[in-house]
N, C-alpha and C positions, 0 to 999 in steps of 0.2 A: 504493500499499500504506499509506504513512504518512499519506495523507489519510483513508483508510478507518478507520485506527487511532484517529485523532484525532475522526472522527465517532462512532465508538462510545463513546469516552470522554467526548465532550460529552453524548451522550445519557444515559450513566450519571450525569454530574454533575447534569444536568436532574432525574432521577427522585430522586436523593438530596436535592436541594435542595427538591423539592416533598413527599416522603414522610416524609423523616427526623423533621420536626416531629410528623407524624402518629404515627409509631412511638413516639417519646418519650412523647407523650400517652397512647397506648394503654398503655405498659409502666408508667408512673406511675399509672395508674388503679388498678394492683394493688399500689402501694406502701403499706406499712403505716404510713409516716411521712407527716406532712403537707407536709414539705419538698419542694421541687421539684428539690432538688440532692443529697440524701442518700437512699440506698435502705435502707428499714428492715425489709425482708422482704415476702413475698408475703402478700396477703389480699384478702378479698372484702368487707370491712367497707364501704367506700364504695359498693358496688352494693347491699348490704343497705339502708344507710341512704338510698340514693336511692329506694328502692321504698317506704320508710316516710315520704318527705318530701311531705306534703300540697300544698305549693305547686307542687312539681314535678308530681306526679300530676295536680293539676287543670290545670296548663298544658299538660301532655301530652295530656289529654282534649280540651281546646279546640283544640290544634294538630291532632290527629287528626281531629276532626270537621270542622274548617274546611278542612283539606287534601283529605279524602276529598269532601266535598260540592262544594268549588270545582273539584276535578278532574273530578268527573261532569258538573257543569253547564257548566263551560267547554269540555269535550271534546264535549258534546252540542250545544252552541251552535256551536262550530267546525265540527263535522261538517255540520250543517245549512247553515252559511255557505259551505263549501267545495263543498257540492253545488250551491248557488245559483252561485257564482262560476264553477264549471266550465260552467254553462249560458249565462254571459254571454258578450258579445262580448270579443275580446282587449283592445280599448283600455280599456274599463271595467274588465275584471278587473285589468289592471295597475294602473290608477289606485287601485283599492281595495287591492290588495296592497301598493302603496307606502305608504298610509296606515297599513296593518297593521303595517308594519316600524317605524314611529315609535316606539311604546311600547318596542319591543325594544332600540333603540339609545338611548332616553332614559335619563339616569340615574334610580335608584330614588328618590333624593332629590326629584327633580322630581316624579316620579309621585306618590310619598307626599303632598307638600305640596298638590299639585293636587286629589288625592282628598279630603284634610282640608278644604280650602277649599270644595269642592263639597258635602261633607256639611254644613258649616256654613251654606252659602248656602241649601241646602234645609231647613234645620233640623231635620236628622236627627240625635239624639243618638249620640254615640260609642258603640259596645259590640260586641257579637256581631254585629249585623246590618251595621254598617258595615265590620267587619273581614272578614266573608265576601263583601260585595259588592266590597270592594277586591281581595281574592284573586282572585275570579272574572274581574274587569277585567283584571288584569295577566297572567292565565293564558291568556285567549282568544287573544291573539295567537301564543304559543308553540304553542298547540294547533292553531291554523290552518297555521302553518308546518310542522308534523309531518304534517299529513294532506294538505295540498295537493299535495305531490310524488307521492303515491300516485295521486291522481285524474289527474294530468298524465300518468302512464305508462299509462293505461288507453286503450283505443280509444274515441274519441268516439262512435263509432257503436254501442258496446255496449249502451247502453240503448235505442236505436231497435230493434236487433236483438232484444232481449227482448220489446219490444212487437210486432214482427211475428211472433214465435213464439207469441203469445197470451197473454203475461203482462200483467197490469194494472200501471198506473204504480207503485203501491205494492209490488206483488210484484217488479217489475223493480229496484226500489231496494234492498229488504230482501233479496231472494234473489240478486241478481246484483252489484249495485254495491258494496253494504255488505262482503259477504265479501271482495271484492277489495281493499277499502282498510282491512280490519280491522287489518293489522299496523301501519298509521299511526295508527289509533284508539287501539290498545293503547300504542303508543309515546306518544301524546299524553297518554293517561291517566297514565301512569307518570311522565312528564316533569312535568306540572303538579302531581301529587302531591309530587314531591321539590323543586320549586321552592317549593310553598307551606309545606312544612316548614322549608325553609331560609331563608325570608324574614324579615327583621328590620326593615329601613328602612321599608317601607311598613306593616308591622304596628304600628310604634311609633307613627306618625302617625294612624292610623285606628282603633286598638283603644281609646283612652280610658284611663282609670284604673280601670275596673271589672273589666277582663278582661285576660289575659295569655297570651301564647304562650310556647312553650319558649325562642325566640329572645330574646324580652324577659326571660324570668326568668333565663336564663343571663347576660345582660348586666347584670342587677341584682345578681346574685351575686357576678360576677367584680369589680364596682365596691366592694362591701363588704369581701371579703376573698378570699384564695386558698382556695377550697374544693375538696378532692379530688372532691367529688361531681361537679363541673363535668368533670373528667376522665372519670369514669364515664360520664355522660350523653353527652359528646361522642363516647366510644368507641362507645356504642350507637347514636348517630345516624349515625356513619361506617359502621359494619356494615350498618345498614338501607339507606342510600343506595348503598353499594358493592353490596349483593345486588340492588336495583332496577336498577342500571346493568348488571351481569352479566345480569340477566334481559332487558333491553332488547338488549344485544349478542347474546345467544344466539338471541333471536327473529329478529333481523336476519341472522344466520348461516345459520340455517335457511331463511329466505325466499330468500337469495341462493343456497343449495344447490339449493333446490326449483327455483327459476327456471333454474339451470344444467343441471338434469336433466330439463328439460321438463315441470315441473309435478308431479313425483312425488319424494317423499323416498327416498333410497337408505339 
């Protein structure tokens, strides 16, 4: 009984430690005073100024374009890669998957510097193109790890069964295989989109001086002064990411419920 009580207390303390700073940030994004210690009343002034800040809006536009394009491209590449890996022998598949794990466990600092040196080596000027290529590069391994488990859950003879029933290879892929792994594809798309919005280190080394993402803009603003617009912007980013995570968890819950009910939703 005591161990159970201490376990619950520990869990509460962990959640408080993780989310108390976020709660303070959200509260003070509505603070009329610029101070981070004194409450000056409720206001939406910082949100209004945020949406009239040209630098932030320009950075937001760049961030959303890069995040959306990189998520789509990396998910497409990962889907094709997973289909190919699923058809390979186990030895080669495991070898390639081991290589795929390396970018996920490597520090972002190493990845950012490596990509920067690569762009310098091939004499590609830093800017939007290098930023987009960098985001696609670091998103692909995460997309593969999101999609590959869904393919491993499928019957390996499902594709051949579709061919035996008269489907062409393209029809078997688009009408049989892809619908079965679609939850993994959607998860990969949302995950890579979120990771792209959140990235700072790799973007910092590959964007150059002509272009800036939201993460870089926030970092620059924080170095100059304590601007309450940062609280407002961080609150909006937190809400967006939280919404995407809830969407992913909701889809995962429905898929598990469908599987438990024999393939039908109740």
